[in-house]
C-alpha positions in Angstrom: -101.9 121.0 -181.6 -103.3 117.5 -180.5 -105.4 117.6 -183.4 -102.5 118.8 -186.0 -100.1 115.7 -184.8 -103.1 112.9 -184.8 -103.4 114.4 -188.3 -100.3 114.6 -189.4 -99.8 110.7 -188.3 -103.5 109.8 -190.0 -102.4 111.5 -193.1 -98.8 109.3 -193.1 -100.4 106.3 -192.5 -102.7 106.7 -195.2 -99.7 108.0 -197.8 -97.6 104.7 -196.5 -100.6 102.6 -196.8 -101.4 103.2 -200.6 -97.3 103.5 -201.3 -98.2 99.3 -199.8 -100.8 98.7 -201.9 -99.1 100.0 -205.5 -96.1 97.9 -204.7 -98.5 94.8 -203.6 -100.2 94.7 -207.2 -96.7 94.0 -208.3 -97.6 89.9 -208.2 -95.0 89.1 -211.2 -92.2 91.2 -209.9 -89.0 89.0 -208.4 -87.6 85.9 -208.2 -89.0 82.4 -209.1 -88.7 78.8 -209.2 -91.2 76.6 -210.9 -92.1 73.2 -211.5 -94.1 71.9 -215.1 -95.2 69.0 -216.2 -96.8 68.4 -220.0 -97.7 66.7 -222.9 -95.0 66.8 -226.4 -96.9 66.7 -229.7 -95.1 63.4 -230.1 -97.3 62.7 -227.3 -94.7 61.8 -224.7 -94.9 63.3 -221.3 -92.5 66.4 -220.4 -91.1 67.2 -216.4 -88.9 70.3 -215.4 -88.1 73.2 -213.8 -87.6 77.1 -214.3 -86.2 79.6 -212.2 -86.2 83.6 -213.3 -86.5 87.3 -212.4 -89.3 89.2 -213.7 -89.6 93.4 -213.5 -93.2 94.7 -213.1 -93.7 98.3 -214.2 -95.5 101.1 -213.6 -97.9 100.4 -216.4 -97.8 96.6 -216.0 -95.4 95.5 -218.5 -93.4 92.5 -217.4 -90.1 92.0 -218.5 -87.5 89.0 -217.0 -85.9 86.1 -218.1 -85.9 82.3 -217.1 -84.2 79.2 -217.2 -85.6 75.7 -217.9 -84.3 72.0 -217.3 -86.3 69.1 -217.8 -86.7 65.7 -219.6 -89.2 64.5 -221.9 -89.9 60.3 -222.3 -89.2 59.9 -225.1 -87.7 56.9 -226.2 -86.9 54.4 -229.3 -85.5 50.6 -229.0 -84.6 48.8 -232.3 -83.3 45.6 -231.8 -79.8 46.0 -229.5 -79.8 50.0 -231.0 -81.7 52.4 -228.7 -82.3 56.2 -228.5 -83.3 58.2 -225.8 -84.2 62.1 -224.9 -81.5 62.7 -221.9 -82.6 66.2 -221.3 -83.6 69.5 -222.3 -82.6 73.3 -221.5 -83.3 76.8 -222.6 -83.1 80.5 -221.5 -85.3 82.7 -222.7 -86.2 86.5 -222.1 -89.8 87.0 -221.3 -92.3 89.8 -222.3 -95.9 90.3 -220.5 -98.8 92.0 -219.5 -100.7 92.0 -216.1 -104.0 92.6 -216.6 -107.5 92.5 -215.1 -108.7 94.4 -212.2 -106.4 93.2 -209.3 -103.2 92.6 -212.3 -103.1 88.9 -211.0 -103.7 87.8 -214.7 -100.1 87.5 -216.7 -100.0 87.0 -220.8 -97.0 86.8 -221.7 -94.2 85.1 -224.3 -90.8 84.1 -224.0 -87.8 84.3 -226.8 -84.1 82.6 -226.8 -82.5 79.6 -227.2 -83.4 75.9 -226.0 -81.1 72.4 -226.8 -82.3 68.9 -226.3 -79.5 66.5 -225.9 -80.2 62.6 -227.0 -78.4 59.7 -226.0 -78.3 56.2 -228.0 -76.5 53.4 -227.4 -75.3 50.4 -229.4 -74.5 47.9 -227.5 -72.6 48.3 -224.9 -71.4 51.5 -227.0 -73.0 54.7 -226.2 -73.1 58.4 -227.1 -74.7 61.6 -227.1 -75.8 64.6 -229.0 -77.5 68.3 -228.3 -79.7 69.5 -230.5 -80.6 73.2 -230.6 -82.2 76.3 -232.3 -85.2 78.9 -231.2 -87.6 78.0 -228.8 -90.6 80.7 -228.2 -93.7 80.4 -226.2 -97.2 81.6 -225.4 -98.8 81.6 -222.0 -100.9 82.7 -219.0 -100.4 82.6 -215.5 -102.4 83.5 -212.2 -101.0 84.7 -209.5 -103.4 83.1 -206.4 -101.4 84.9 -203.8 -98.4 86.9 -203.5 -95.9 84.2 -203.6 -97.8 81.5 -205.9 -99.2 81.4 -209.3 -100.3 79.0 -211.7 -99.6 79.0 -215.7 -100.4 77.3 -219.0 -97.9 77.4 -221.8 -97.6 76.3 -225.2 -93.9 76.5 -226.4 -92.5 75.7 -229.9 -88.8 74.6 -230.3 -86.1 74.1 -232.4 -84.6 71.1 -232.4 -81.7 71.4 -235.1 -81.9 69.7 -238.1 -84.4 66.8 -236.2 -87.5 69.1 -236.9 -89.3 71.0 -234.4 -91.2 70.1 -231.3 -94.5 71.6 -229.8 -94.9 71.2 -226.0 -97.9 72.0 -224.0 -97.6 72.6 -220.1 -99.1 73.4 -216.8 -97.0 74.7 -214.3 -96.7 76.5 -210.7 -94.2 79.2 -209.6 -93.0 80.3 -206.3 -91.7 83.5 -205.8 -89.5 84.4 -203.1 
């Protein structure tokens, strides 16, 4: 009788350990916040943050949503006229695939809407206007631990009738 009881306990613990291991393999599921730095194609510095949520399915396909907010250090002055980028933001969907033997590597694409706000000042008069459009990116992320990952990302941003921008960034994400 004791052998049957002990065997049953061992079987239950084994099954629960297997279930826990499968859940632990989902390194890219859950809410996250992050910080990114990078360079825009004009050579200006970018810095910003992100927040989002992702689901990782049993087939290791990752889907989710991400919002970003940041700044590009671009500014121009000509006499008493000056202009600068005040902020940039985006809202995108995420589609990715966790790869590798431990599923700690993620290749992904983001697509959605992004906007850039530009401020201008002539003497004592100032104004700002936002320019937006399609935003898309491709990237790679590596889960260093269950709650911390690093990523590299290349982003394309339409800036309304002003043209296009390309931004390369490196960042960190904290999952909670």
